[in-house]
Each structure stands twice: as structure tokens, then as C-alpha cells.
C-alpha positions as CSV (number, residue, x, y, z in Angstrom):
1,X,0.0,0.0,0.0
2,X,2.8,2.4,0.9
3,X,4.8,1.5,-2.2
4,X,1.8,2.4,-4.4
5,X,1.5,5.8,-2.7
6,X,5.2,6.5,-3.3
7,X,4.9,5.4,-6.9
8,X,1.8,7.6,-7.4
9,X,3.6,10.6,-5.9
10,X,6.6,10.1,-8.2
11,X,4.3,10.0,-11.2
12,X,2.7,13.3,-10.1
13,X,6.0,14.9,-9.5
14,X,7.2,13.7,-13.0
15,X,4.1,15.1,-14.6
16,X,4.6,18.5,-12.8
17,X,8.2,18.5,-13.8
18,X,7.4,17.8,-17.5
19,X,4.7,20.4,-17.5
20,X,7.0,23.0,-16.0
21,X,9.7,22.1,-18.4
22,X,7.3,22.3,-21.3
23,X,6.2,25.8,-20.2
24,X,9.8,26.9,-19.9
25,X,10.5,25.5,-23.3
26,X,7.6,27.4,-24.8
27,X,8.8,30.6,-23.1
28,X,12.3,30.0,-24.3
29,X,11.2,29.3,-27.9
30,X,8.9,32.4,-27.8
31,X,11.7,34.6,-26.5
32,X,14.1,33.2,-29.1
33,X,11.5,33.9,-31.8
34,X,10.9,37.5,-30.6
35,X,14.6,38.2,-30.1
36,X,16.0,36.5,-33.2
37,X,13.2,36.6,-35.8
38,X,10.9,39.5,-34.7
39,X,13.5,41.7,-33.2
40,X,13.6,44.2,-36.1
41,X,9.8,44.4,-36.2
42,X,9.6,44.9,-32.4
43,X,12.4,47.5,-32.5
44,X,10.4,49.4,-35.2
45,X,7.3,49.3,-33.1
46,X,9.2,50.6,-30.1
47,X,10.7,53.4,-32.1
48,X,7.3,54.2,-33.5
49,X,5.9,54.5,-30.0
50,X,8.5,56.8,-28.6
51,X,9.2,58.9,-31.7
52,X,7.5,61.2,-34.1
53,X,8.3,61.2,-37.8
54,X,8.4,64.5,-39.8
55,X,8.6,63.8,-43.6
56,X,11.3,65.3,-45.8
57,X,9.8,65.4,-49.3
58,X,12.2,64.7,-52.2
59,X,12.8,67.4,-54.7
60,X,11.2,66.5,-58.1
61,X,13.6,66.5,-61.0
62,X,13.6,69.5,-63.3
63,X,12.9,69.5,-67.0
64,X,15.2,71.5,-69.3
65,X,15.2,72.3,-73.0
66,X,18.1,71.3,-75.3
67,X,20.0,74.5,-74.3
68,X,19.7,74.0,-70.6
69,X,16.7,76.4,-70.2
70,X,14.4,75.4,-67.3
71,X,11.0,74.4,-68.5
72,X,9.7,72.8,-65.2
73,X,11.3,73.3,-61.9
74,X,10.4,73.6,-58.2
75,X,10.0,76.2,-55.4
76,X,9.9,75.6,-51.7
77,X,6.6,75.4,-49.9
78,X,5.6,74.0,-46.5
79,X,3.0,71.5,-45.3
80,X,1.5,72.7,-42.0
81,X,0.6,70.1,-39.3
82,X,-0.6,70.3,-35.7
83,X,0.4,67.9,-32.9
84,X,-2.6,68.0,-30.4
85,X,-0.5,66.7,-27.5
86,X,1.8,69.7,-27.7
87,X,-0.9,72.4,-28.1
88,X,-1.1,74.6,-25.0
89,X,-3.9,77.0,-26.1
90,X,-6.3,75.1,-28.4
91,X,-8.6,78.1,-28.9
92,X,-5.8,80.4,-30.0
93,X,-4.2,77.9,-32.3
94,X,-7.5,77.0,-33.9
95,X,-8.4,80.7,-34.3
96,X,-5.1,81.8,-35.9
97,X,-4.8,78.8,-38.3
98,X,-8.4,79.1,-39.5
99,X,-8.0,82.8,-40.0
100,X,-4.7,82.6,-41.9
101,X,-5.9,79.7,-44.2
102,X,-9.6,80.8,-44.4
103,X,-10.7,77.5,-42.9
104,X,-13.7,76.5,-40.9
105,X,-12.9,77.2,-37.2
106,X,-14.8,74.2,-35.9
107,X,-13.0,71.8,-38.3
108,X,-9.6,73.1,-37.2
109,X,-10.5,73.0,-33.6
110,X,-11.5,69.4,-34.0
111,X,-8.1,68.5,-35.3
112,X,-6.3,70.5,-32.7
113,X,-8.3,68.7,-29.9
114,X,-8.0,65.2,-31.2
115,X,-5.6,63.5,-28.8
116,X,-6.1,60.1,-30.4
117,X,-3.8,61.1,-33.3
118,X,-0.2,62.2,-33.1
119,X,-0.6,64.9,-35.7
120,X,-3.1,66.2,-38.3
121,X,-2.6,68.0,-41.6
122,X,-3.9,71.6,-41.7
123,X,-2.7,72.9,-45.1
124,X,-0.5,71.7,-48.0
125,X,1.9,73.8,-50.1
126,X,2.1,77.0,-48.0
127,X,4.4,79.8,-49.1
128,X,7.4,80.6,-46.9
129,X,6.1,84.1,-46.1
130,X,3.0,82.6,-44.6
131,X,5.0,80.1,-42.6
132,X,7.2,82.9,-41.2
133,X,4.0,84.7,-40.1
134,X,2.8,81.6,-38.3
135,X,6.1,81.2,-36.6
136,X,6.0,84.7,-35.4
137,X,2.8,83.9,-33.5
138,X,4.6,81.3,-31.4
139,X,1.8,78.7,-31.7
140,X,2.6,75.6,-29.7
141,X,2.0,72.3,-31.4
142,X,2.2,73.7,-34.9
143,X,5.0,72.1,-37.0
144,X,6.1,72.4,-40.6
145,X,7.4,70.0,-43.3
146,X,9.3,71.5,-46.2
147,X,7.9,70.6,-49.6
148,X,8.4,71.4,-53.2
149,X,5.8,72.7,-55.6
150,X,6.0,72.6,-59.4
151,X,6.7,75.7,-61.3
152,X,6.7,76.3,-65.0
153,X,8.7,79.4,-66.0
154,X,7.0,79.7,-69.4
155,X,3.4,79.4,-68.1
156,X,1.3,78.1,-71.0
157,X,4.1,77.1,-73.2
158,X,4.3,73.3,-73.9
159,X,1.0,72.8,-72.1
160,X,0.2,69.4,-73.8
161,X,3.9,68.3,-73.9
162,X,5.0,68.9,-70.4
163,X,1.7,68.2,-68.7
164,X,1.3,68.8,-65.0
165,X,1.5,67.1,-61.6
166,X,-1.0,66.5,-58.8
167,X,-0.8,68.6,-55.6
168,X,1.4,65.8,-54.2
169,X,3.9,66.2,-57.1
170,X,2.9,63.1,-59.0
171,X,2.9,63.3,-62.8
172,X,-0.6,63.4,-64.1
173,X,-0.2,64.3,-67.8
174,X,2.3,64.8,-70.5
175,X,6.0,64.1,-70.0
176,X,5.5,64.7,-66.2
177,X,3.4,61.5,-66.3
178,X,5.4,59.4,-68.8
179,X,8.7,60.1,-66.9
180,X,7.3,60.2,-63.4
181,X,9.4,57.3,-62.0
182,X,12.5,59.2,-63.0
183,X,11.4,62.6,-61.9
184,X,10.2,61.4,-58.5
185,X,12.8,61.2,-55.9
186,X,12.9,59.2,-52.6
187,X,11.4,60.9,-49.6
188,X,13.4,61.2,-46.3
189,X,12.4,61.9,-42.8
190,X,13.4,63.2,-39.3
191,X,12.6,61.0,-36.2
192,X,12.3,62.8,-32.9
193,X,12.0,61.0,-29.5
194,X,8.8,61.9,-27.6
195,X,7.1,60.9,-24.3
196,X,3.9,58.8,-24.0
197,X,1.8,62.0,-24.8
198,X,3.8,62.6,-28.0
199,X,5.7,65.6,-26.6
200,X,9.3,65.9,-27.8
201,X,11.9,65.0,-25.2
202,X,14.6,67.6,-24.9
203,X,18.3,66.7,-25.2
204,X,17.6,63.5,-27.1
205,X,19.0,62.4,-30.4
206,X,17.1,62.8,-33.6
207,X,17.4,60.5,-36.7
208,X,17.8,62.3,-40.0
209,X,17.4,60.4,-43.2
210,X,17.9,62.8,-46.1
211,X,15.6,62.7,-49.2
212,X,17.1,61.7,-52.6
213,X,16.2,64.2,-55.4
214,X,14.6,63.0,-58.6
215,X,16.5,62.9,-61.9
216,X,16.4,65.8,-64.4
217,X,15.3,65.5,-68.0
218,X,17.0,67.2,-71.0
219,X,14.5,67.5,-73.8
220,X,14.9,67.8,-77.6
221,X,12.7,70.9,-77.4
222,X,14.3,74.3,-78.3
223,X,12.3,76.9,-76.3
224,X,13.2,79.6,-78.8
225,X,11.6,77.8,-81.7
226,X,8.8,76.7,-79.5
227,X,7.9,80.3,-78.7
228,X,8.0,81.1,-82.4
229,X,5.6,78.3,-83.1
230,X,3.3,79.5,-80.4
231,X,3.3,83.1,-81.6
232,X,2.4,81.9,-85.1
233,X,-0.4,79.7,-83.7
234,X,-1.8,82.6,-81.6
235,X,-1.9,84.8,-84.7
236,X,-3.5,81.9,-86.7
237,X,-6.2,81.4,-84.1
238,X,-7.0,85.2,-84.0
239,X,-7.3,85.4,-87.8
240,X,-8.7,82.0,-88.8
241,X,-10.8,81.2,-85.8
242,X,-10.4,77.4,-85.9
243,X,-11.6,74.8,-83.4
244,X,-8.0,73.8,-82.7
245,X,-4.6,74.5,-84.2
246,X,-1.5,72.5,-83.7
247,X,2.1,72.4,-85.0
248,X,5.2,70.2,-84.8
249,X,8.8,71.0,-85.7
250,X,11.1,68.1,-86.1
251,X,14.8,67.5,-86.9
252,X,14.4,65.1,-89.9
253,X,17.9,63.7,-89.5
254,X,17.4,62.4,-85.9
255,X,13.7,62.3,-85.1
256,X,14.1,64.9,-82.4
257,X,10.9,66.9,-81.7
258,X,12.2,70.5,-81.6
259,X,8.8,72.1,-80.9
260,X,5.2,71.0,-80.5
261,X,2.2,73.1,-79.6
262,X,-1.6,73.1,-79.6
263,X,-4.2,75.8,-79.1
264,X,-6.3,76.2,-77.0
265,X,-4.0,75.6,-74.0
266,X,-3.7,76.9,-70.4
267,X,-1.2,78.2,-67.8
268,X,0.5,75.2,-66.2
269,X,1.0,77.2,-63.0
270,X,-2.8,77.6,-62.7
271,X,-4.3,74.3,-63.9
272,X,-8.1,74.6,-64.3
273,X,-9.2,71.6,-62.3
274,X,-12.9,72.7,-61.9
275,X,-14.0,71.0,-65.1
276,X,-12.1,67.7,-65.3
277,X,-13.5,66.5,-68.6
278,X,-12.6,69.9,-70.2
279,X,-9.2,69.8,-68.6
280,X,-8.3,66.4,-69.9
281,X,-9.6,67.3,-73.4
282,X,-7.4,70.5,-73.5
283,X,-4.3,68.8,-72.1
284,X,-4.6,65.9,-74.7
285,X,-1.8,66.1,-77.1
286,X,-3.7,65.8,-80.4
287,X,-0.5,65.7,-82.4
288,X,0.2,62.3,-80.9
289,X,-3.2,61.0,-79.8
290,X,-5.8,62.1,-82.5
291,X,-6.0,60.8,-86.0
292,X,-7.3,62.5,-89.2
293,X,-7.3,62.1,-93.0
294,X,-4.2,64.1,-94.0
295,X,-5.4,65.0,-97.5
296,X,-3.0,66.5,-100.0
297,X,0.1,66.6,-97.7
298,X,0.1,62.8,-97.9
299,X,0.6,63.1,-101.7
300,X,4.3,63.5,-101.0
301,X,4.3,60.0,-99.5
302,X,2.5,58.4,-102.5
303,X,4.7,60.3,-105.0
304,X,7.9,59.1,-103.2
305,X,6.7,55.5,-103.1
306,X,5.7,55.6,-106.8
307,X,9.1,57.0,-107.9
308,X,11.0,54.6,-105.6
309,X,9.1,51.6,-107.0
310,X,9.7,52.7,-110.6
311,X,6.1,52.9,-111.6
312,X,6.5,56.5,-112.7
313,X,9.3,58.8,-113.7
314,X,9.8,62.5,-114.3
315,X,9.2,62.1,-118.1
316,X,5.7,60.8,-117.6
317,X,2.7,63.1,-118.4
318,X,-0.9,63.0,-117.3
319,X,-4.2,64.4,-118.4
320,X,-6.7,65.6,-115.9
321,X,-10.3,66.5,-117.0
322,X,-11.2,67.2,-113.4
323,X,-12.0,63.6,-112.3
324,X,-11.3,59.9,-112.5
325,X,-13.8,57.0,-112.7
326,X,-12.9,54.1,-110.4
327,X,-15.2,51.2,-109.6
328,X,-18.0,53.3,-111.3
329,X,-17.4,56.0,-108.8
330,X,-16.4,59.6,-109.8
331,X,-13.4,60.8,-107.9
332,X,-13.2,64.6,-108.4
333,X,-10.1,66.7,-108.5
334,X,-10.3,69.9,-106.4
335,X,-10.1,71.9,-109.6
336,X,-13.4,70.8,-111.2
337,X,-12.4,72.2,-114.6
338,X,-9.3,69.9,-114.5
339,X,-5.6,70.7,-114.9
340,X,-5.4,69.3,-118.4
341,X,-1.9,68.0,-119.5
342,X,0.7,68.1,-116.9
343,X,4.1,66.6,-116.0
344,X,4.6,64.5,-112.9
345,X,6.2,67.4,-111.0
346,X,3.3,69.7,-112.1
347,X,0.9,67.1,-110.7
348,X,2.4,67.6,-107.3
349,X,2.6,71.3,-107.7
350,X,-1.1,71.4,-108.7
351,X,-2.0,68.9,-106.1
352,X,-4.0,67.1,-108.8
353,X,-6.1,64.3,-107.3
354,X,-6.3,62.6,-110.7
355,X,-2.5,62.1,-110.9
356,X,-2.4,60.5,-107.5
357,X,-5.3,58.2,-108.2
358,X,-3.2,57.1,-111.2
359,X,-0.1,56.6,-109.1
360,X,-2.0,54.6,-106.4
361,X,-3.5,52.3,-109.1
362,X,-0.1,51.9,-110.7
363,X,1.4,50.9,-107.3
364,X,-1.5,48.5,-106.8
365,X,-3.1,47.4,-103.5
366,X,-0.1,45.3,-102.3
367,X,2.4,48.1,-102.6
368,X,0.1,50.7,-101.2
369,X,-0.2,48.7,-98.1
370,X,3.6,48.1,-98.1
371,X,3.9,51.9,-98.3
372,X,1.8,52.2,-95.1
373,X,4.1,49.7,-93.3
374,X,7.3,51.3,-94.5
375,X,6.3,54.8,-93.5
376,X,4.9,53.8,-90.1
377,X,1.3,54.3,-90.8
378,X,-1.1,52.0,-88.9
379,X,1.5,51.2,-86.2
380,X,2.8,53.2,-83.3
381,X,6.2,54.9,-83.8
382,X,7.2,54.5,-80.2
383,X,7.4,58.1,-79.2
384,X,8.1,58.6,-75.4
385,X,4.6,59.8,-74.6
386,X,1.5,58.3,-73.2
387,X,-1.6,57.6,-75.5
388,X,0.1,57.4,-78.8
389,X,-2.3,56.3,-81.6
390,X,-1.4,53.9,-84.3
391,X,-3.5,55.5,-87.0
392,X,-6.3,53.7,-88.9
393,X,-5.6,51.7,-92.0
394,X,-8.5,49.9,-93.7
395,X,-8.4,46.2,-93.4
396,X,-6.6,44.8,-96.5
397,X,-9.4,42.3,-97.3
398,X,-12.1,44.9,-97.0
399,X,-10.5,47.6,-99.2
400,X,-11.7,48.0,-102.8
401,X,-9.9,49.5,-105.7
402,X,-11.7,52.8,-105.3
403,X,-10.5,52.9,-101.6
404,X,-6.9,52.3,-102.8
405,X,-7.3,55.1,-105.3
406,X,-8.5,57.5,-102.6
407,X,-5.6,56.5,-100.3
408,X,-3.3,57.8,-103.0
409,X,-4.3,61.4,-102.2
410,X,-4.7,61.1,-98.4
411,X,-8.3,59.9,-98.0
412,X,-9.6,56.5,-96.7
413,X,-6.6,56.4,-94.3
414,X,-6.2,58.2,-91.0
415,X,-3.0,59.0,-89.1
416,X,-1.7,61.3,-86.4
417,X,0.1,64.5,-87.3
418,X,3.3,63.0,-85.7
419,X,3.1,60.0,-88.1
420,X,2.7,62.3,-91.1
421,X,5.6,64.6,-90.3
422,X,7.8,61.6,-89.5
423,X,7.0,60.1,-92.9
424,X,7.8,63.5,-94.6
425,X,11.1,63.6,-92.6
426,X,12.1,60.3,-94.0
427,X,11.3,61.5,-97.5
428,X,13.7,64.5,-97.2
429,X,16.5,63.0,-95.1
430,X,17.6,60.3,-97.6
431,X,15.0,57.7,-96.8
432,X,15.2,56.8,-93.1
433,X,12.2,56.7,-90.8
434,X,13.4,57.7,-87.3
435,X,11.6,57.1,-84.0
436,X,10.4,60.5,-82.8
437,X,11.4,61.4,-79.2
438,X,11.3,64.2,-76.6
439,X,14.1,63.3,-74.1
440,X,17.7,63.5,-75.1
441,X,19.2,62.5,-71.7
442,X,18.4,61.8,-68.1
443,X,20.7,63.5,-65.6
444,X,21.4,63.0,-61.9
445,X,21.9,65.7,-59.2
446,X,25.7,65.6,-59.8
447,X,25.2,66.5,-63.5
448,X,26.1,63.0,-64.6
449,X,24.2,61.6,-67.6
450,X,22.3,58.5,-66.4
451,X,20.8,57.7,-69.7
452,X,21.5,59.2,-73.2
453,X,19.0,58.7,-76.1
454,X,20.4,58.3,-79.6
455,X,18.4,58.5,-82.8
456,X,16.7,55.2,-83.5
457,X,16.1,54.0,-87.1
458,X,12.7,52.3,-87.6
459,X,12.7,51.7,-91.4
460,X,14.3,52.5,-94.7
461,X,11.5,54.0,-96.8
462,X,13.0,55.3,-100.1
463,X,16.4,55.6,-101.7
464,X,18.7,58.6,-101.5
465,X,18.1,59.2,-105.2
466,X,14.3,59.3,-104.7
467,X,14.8,61.6,-101.7
468,X,16.8,64.0,-103.8
469,X,14.0,64.1,-106.5
470,X,11.3,64.6,-103.8
471,X,13.2,67.6,-102.3
472,X,13.4,69.2,-105.7
473,X,9.7,68.6,-106.3
474,X,8.7,70.0,-102.9
475,X,10.8,73.0,-103.6
476,X,9.0,73.4,-106.9
477,X,5.7,73.3,-105.0
478,X,6.7,76.4,-103.0
479,X,8.1,78.1,-106.0
480,X,4.8,77.6,-107.8
481,X,2.9,78.8,-104.7
482,X,4.9,82.1,-104.8
483,X,5.4,82.3,-108.5
484,X,8.4,84.4,-109.5
485,X,8.6,85.7,-106.0
486,X,10.5,83.7,-103.4
487,X,8.5,82.3,-100.5
488,X,11.1,83.8,-98.2
489,X,13.4,86.0,-100.4
490,X,16.9,84.6,-100.6
491,X,16.0,81.2,-99.1
492,X,14.8,77.9,-100.4
493,X,11.8,76.2,-98.7
494,X,10.1,73.0,-99.7
495,X,6.5,72.1,-98.8
496,X,3.0,70.9,-99.6
497,X,-0.4,72.1,-98.5
498,X,-3.4,69.9,-97.6
499,X,-7.1,70.3,-97.3
500,X,-9.4,67.5,-96.3
501,X,-13.1,67.2,-95.4
502,X,-14.1,65.7,-92.1
503,X,-16.4,62.8,-91.6
504,X,-19.1,62.4,-89.0
505,X,-21.1,59.1,-88.6
506,X,-19.6,57.9,-91.8
507,X,-20.7,61.0,-93.8
508,X,-19.0,64.1,-94.9
509,X,-19.7,66.7,-92.2
510,X,-19.0,69.9,-94.2
511,X,-16.1,70.8,-91.9
512,X,-12.4,70.8,-93.0
513,X,-8.9,70.3,-91.8
514,X,-6.3,72.4,-93.4
515,X,-2.6,71.8,-93.2
516,X,0.9,72.6,-94.5
517,X,4.1,70.7,-94.2
518,X,7.3,72.6,-95.0
519,X,11.1,71.8,-95.1
520,X,14.0,74.1,-94.6
521,X,16.6,74.4,-96.1
522,X,14.9,72.7,-99.0
523,X,17.9,70.8,-100.4
524,X,19.3,69.7,-97.0
525,X,16.6,70.2,-94.4
526,X,17.4,70.8,-90.8
527,X,13.8,71.4,-89.9
528,X,10.4,70.1,-91.0
529,X,7.2,71.8,-89.8
530,X,3.6,70.6,-89.9
531,X,0.8,73.0,-89.1
532,X,-2.7,71.5,-88.8
533,X,-5.9,73.6,-88.5
534,X,-9.1,71.9,-87.5
535,X,-12.3,73.5,-88.7
536,X,-11.1,77.0,-89.7
537,X,-13.8,79.5,-89.2
538,X,-12.6,82.3,-91.4
539,X,-13.1,83.1,-95.0
540,X,-11.2,80.0,-96.3
541,X,-10.4,76.4,-95.4
542,X,-7.6,75.9,-97.8
543,X,-4.2,75.0,-96.3
544,X,-2.5,77.5,-98.6
545,X,-4.4,80.3,-96.9
546,X,-5.1,79.2,-93.3
547,X,-1.8,77.3,-92.6
548,X,1.0,78.2,-95.0
549,X,1.5,81.9,-94.0
550,X,2.0,80.9,-90.3
551,X,4.6,78.2,-91.2
552,X,6.4,80.9,-93.1
553,X,6.5,83.0,-89.9
554,X,8.2,80.2,-88.1
555,X,10.7,79.6,-90.9
556,X,11.6,83.3,-90.9
557,X,12.3,83.1,-87.1
558,X,14.4,80.0,-87.6
559,X,16.4,81.7,-90.3
560,X,17.2,84.6,-87.9
561,X,17.7,82.4,-84.9
562,X,20.0,80.0,-86.8
563,X,21.8,82.8,-88.6
564,X,21.2,81.1,-92.0
565,X,22.9,82.8,-94.9
566,X,20.8,83.4,-98.1
567,X,21.4,81.1,-101.0
568,X,19.9,83.6,-103.5
569,X,21.0,87.1,-102.2
570,X,19.8,88.9,-105.3
571,X,16.2,88.1,-104.4
572,X,16.4,90.1,-101.2
573,X,17.3,93.3,-103.2
574,X,14.7,92.7,-105.9
575,X,12.1,95.5,-105.7
576,X,9.6,93.4,-107.7
577,X,9.1,91.3,-104.6
578,X,6.9,94.1,-103.2
579,X,4.7,94.4,-106.3
580,X,1.0,94.4,-105.4
581,X,-2.2,94.1,-107.5
582,X,-5.7,95.0,-106.6
583,X,-8.3,92.2,-105.9
584,X,-11.0,92.5,-108.5
585,X,-14.7,92.0,-107.8
586,X,-15.8,88.6,-109.4
587,X,-18.9,87.9,-107.2
588,X,-21.8,87.0,-109.4
589,X,-19.6,85.9,-112.3
590,X,-19.4,82.4,-113.7
591,X,-16.6,80.3,-112.3
592,X,-14.6,80.0,-115.6
593,X,-14.8,83.8,-116.2
594,X,-13.8,84.6,-112.7
595,X,-10.8,82.3,-112.8
596,X,-9.7,83.8,-116.2
597,X,-10.1,87.4,-114.9
598,X,-8.1,86.8,-111.7
599,X,-5.3,84.8,-113.4
600,X,-4.9,87.5,-116.1
601,X,-4.5,89.9,-113.2
602,X,-1.5,87.9,-112.0
603,X,-3.2,85.9,-109.2
604,X,-3.5,82.2,-108.4
605,X,-7.1,81.0,-107.7
606,X,-8.3,78.3,-105.4
607,X,-12.0,77.3,-105.7
608,X,-14.3,76.2,-102.9
609,X,-17.5,74.5,-103.8
610,X,-18.6,72.9,-107.0
611,X,-21.2,75.4,-108.3
612,X,-21.1,77.5,-111.5
613,X,-21.5,81.0,-109.9
614,X,-19.1,82.9,-107.6
615,X,-20.9,83.8,-104.4
616,X,-18.0,84.9,-102.2
617,X,-14.4,85.8,-102.6
618,X,-11.3,86.3,-100.4
619,X,-9.8,88.9,-100.1
620,X,-12.7,91.3,-100.7
621,X,-12.7,93.5,-103.8
622,X,-10.3,96.4,-103.6
623,X,-7.8,94.7,-101.2
624,X,-4.2,94.7,-102.1
625,X,-2.7,91.3,-102.9
626,X,0.9,90.3,-103.6
627,X,1.2,89.6,-107.3
628,X,0.9,85.9,-108.1
629,X,-0.5,85.4,-104.6
630,X,-3.3,82.9,-103.9
631,X,-6.9,84.1,-103.6
632,X,-10.1,82.1,-103.0
633,X,-13.5,82.1,-104.6
634,X,-16.5,80.2,-103.4
635,X,-19.0,78.8,-105.9
636,X,-22.5,77.4,-105.4
């Protein structure tokens, strides 16, 4: 009996021992887990409990033009916070802050009194002068965090290109959005030790982790040429009253975008955020995002392809009665009376639709679609910008012969202005289609180049021989436009105008897009410009009237800016350049009689409408016009 009791006691002691040992083992394991595995997490929690963090916002990288001129930079502002546990006079702090920032007193008082949070934000992006005023009031519990706000020195220049940032300096549109990860730096912070109430403990160490600034961008944009383009567009909008007007200037030998502008625009330092839909529509870069039927400017592409493929040569002649019949459909030339017999070069100078119908049909469907592929139409070019459109090319299997014929003169195909100017650049640079781009290099805070962008070849489009022919032909177009006067006296410019009707719901809407593409210097271009005018509201909708004069303004500025020497100095001294004639009154006359009268008076005539009687003319009777200049008559 006694032995059983002893044995039972031993078992109980053993059980207790094992239980105690197991508990100690669990405690040991738990301590080991906390000290060896969770030590960093616990340390962070402890630091968080006895410290307060004040953020140090990183400086956003600046954006410069190709010459080092700042286009987007920063200025210091401050974010104002309140730490309720440190506030001694809640009423005074609430009153002063609500008064200074025009805030609701009760809302501020609620933040100042809320002891359940360590700190509350009162106001973002406060100017330094206001901060100094608050400091002078000696308000306990009010703290400041230095911040950086975006500043655009040129206000509404490059609105659609640069874009803008949010109030937190996050890129929201344009290059600010596309390159946001490079422009955005890494935020730092200051940690201060505090007691259980969040009050800073004096004579304790603070932890300072500096912020890392964002990278800078050097663009291909030249602000001098950009301002010239914008001045020309402002004048265009004033005189032609279009829905929108846009322009691109490119370096044809690299793909660099030297200038790009769209009107209407807005001041980037005062972004109109009240109407978001209108804001996003205005900031949209239509040169890259929107597509349109290019019309006659595209004839340069068709001509280049036809010459390059050997389906036509400079000795070929054409006859234009004013139309072509294709698939039993009548395709009209813009000159309803026809251009009659003409050479290949005259076909481009006259912008004769019939000639380009012939060229498209000679190329045939397969080579027309190869042309689109070669010149980057129907696919994205890869520009460093968000929202690039690929253009619209009719499905090969759905297109008919009449569609191919229309494609030859820039209808039945849609593209972006950027695609069109890139194609023209390849035509005049020897036959290389380059990828267009905005950013030349990305630079760190030490001025070291982190990434440098070199010209990138996309395709070979035509031969150098064909390119040389096209440059001469485009020069002839401008010579024909200005007759025996130089377009710009002493200098050679190549170019082509375009006018196309817009479609709505599959039908012609009655509105137009006018355009002009120009090259300078004509024989070895450094610059190509494209101006596109959507729905001009003035007296004319022809590219020669509503677009060409404004491209001329830009070229004149480029000549002065680049200190180009004249190739034909005698033209500058020729007094005949200033010869003027008086615009005659042809309203009420038949279209054929009106054309004859005006041409005999030394003027070139463009006809709007397909009627027999002149109902309107531009300029008005009696106005002085440069001899051999272009005038417009409207016929119904």
C-alpha cells in the first residue's frame, strides 16, 4: 500500500516537472522567436511608440530644353501640421490657423483637440512668407514640413507636352506622367523622440534620413523655336478662328521633336481643375493622340513611293479632265475644270487628285499597303509619350480598288500629325524613318548623364536618289505657290499644302482640316514643320491660306535664330518682290470667267464648292494682294 503511494507521488512529480519544463521550453522558444526573428519588427514598433516622424519630401527632378533652359522646376513650400499633445492653447491655435488659411474654425478645432492622433494636416503647399508669419505667432504644437511645388517658368508654353502634376507632385499628364518614375525622388524623414503623450523629449538624439532628389530631363525641345511656333499659332487662331490649331517642328535627321504646340491651352501654373473633362480634353496632345485624314500633304508619300518603286518617272505626263472614274465612282479633283496636260512634277505642284489616283493604281493594292508599313502608318512609332495612336488603315481584305485610289491622295486612311511629319522627314532625309522622341538625356543631381538617347532607325523608306528628287519637287511646289517671288526672299523652302473634309457618322460633315508641311533648307533640311488647322472659321479652309503663312512666320524666325545665310542674295534686293495688285470683284460671275479674270491679273485661284457661280471671294474687292499670290473664290 505504501509503495503504491510512493509510486503515485513520483508520477505526479514527474508530470509536474514535465509540465513546468514544457512551459519553460515554450517561453524559451517564444523569447528566441521574438529576439532572433521578430527583433527588427519589435524595434520598429518601439521606435514608433517613442518617436515622431516628420517627412522630408524629395525634390522632383527638373525639366530643361536642349539648351539648358528650365521648363519645369520647383520652389519651396511647406505643409503645416498640428500635434494636439503639444498644443497649450487650443482656442488660440485654432483661431489663428483658421483665420490665416480661411478654414472653418470648428473643423480646425476638432483637429487641434483630437488627442487620439499624433498629428493632423492643416494645409498643403504653404508659401514661406505665410510660414514665417505663423512662426511669429509662437503657436505651440504647430509644425512644418518643407515641400516642393512645381513651377513652369514659361506658363502656358508646352501645355500638352510637359503636362502637370498633382498637388502631391505626382505626374498626371504629358512628360510629367510618362517620366514620373525618373522625376520622382525618394522621400526622407526626421525622427524625434517623444514621451507617452507625443511631446518631444529635450536633449535626445534625432534621426535624420535625407531625401534623394529626382532625376532631371533634358529635352529635344528648343524653347526659342517653341515660342516662335506658339506666336504663329496665336496669330493663326486670331485670324482663322479654328476649333483647334497645332504644330510640330522636327529634326528630320534624328527624329528629335524640336517644338510642339496646340491651341487652346492653359497656364500650367494655374491648372483649371474645376471641369475635369474639359481639362483632360485640353491637355490631350492631339499631335500624338488624335488621327485625321491628311489629304494632300500625304501626296508626298504616294509620290515618293511611286518614284521609288519605278512605276513612274519625271518624263511621264498625265491628263486631268477634273475627275477619274474608279469602280464606277467619280473621284473629283479639287479643280473641277481639270488641270489638263501636266508633268509628274506639275501634278504635285497642282495637287491634282487625278494624278495621285493614277499613281496609287499603278502601285497596286499590295504596294500601297507596303507603303503604309514602310512609313509607319497603322502602327505606333514608339514616341516617349502616353496615349500614342497607331492610326487607322482599312483592313486589307475589305478595301476595294476605289479605296486604294483615294488612299493615294490622303483619303480613306487616318494618321496622327506625328506620323505624317515623321513620314515626310524620311522623304527628305535620304529615306530613313526615325523614331520621334522628346528626351535627349536623363541626368542625376551631380550632373552626370544616367541615360542618353540616340536616334533610332525604324525603317528604310526610299532611296537617296528618290529623296533628292522629292526635295526638288517639294521646292517646286513652293516656287509655284509664290510664282516668280521667293517664298522667303533669298532662301529655299520645300513644302506641300493639304485640305481634307471631315467625316461624322460615316458621312462628310462639311467641316475641313487644313494643313501645311514645310522643309528648310529645301535641299538639305534641318527642320520640318507641320501645321494642322481643325475647322477653320474664317473666309477660307484651304491649307495655302489658313496654314502656310504661319509656317512661313516660323521659318523666318528659324532663319534669324540659326543665322542662316541666303542662297539667293539677289532676291532680297529685288524690288519686284513688293509688287502688289488689286483684288477685283468677281462675285456673281461664272466660275470660268472669274478664274480667267483673276489669273490674267496675276493671281492664283483656289475654288471652294462645285457650283457655277461665284458667291464669295477672299480677299474682298479692292484689297491689295501680292502679285501671283493665292486668292479664294466660293462657288455654289
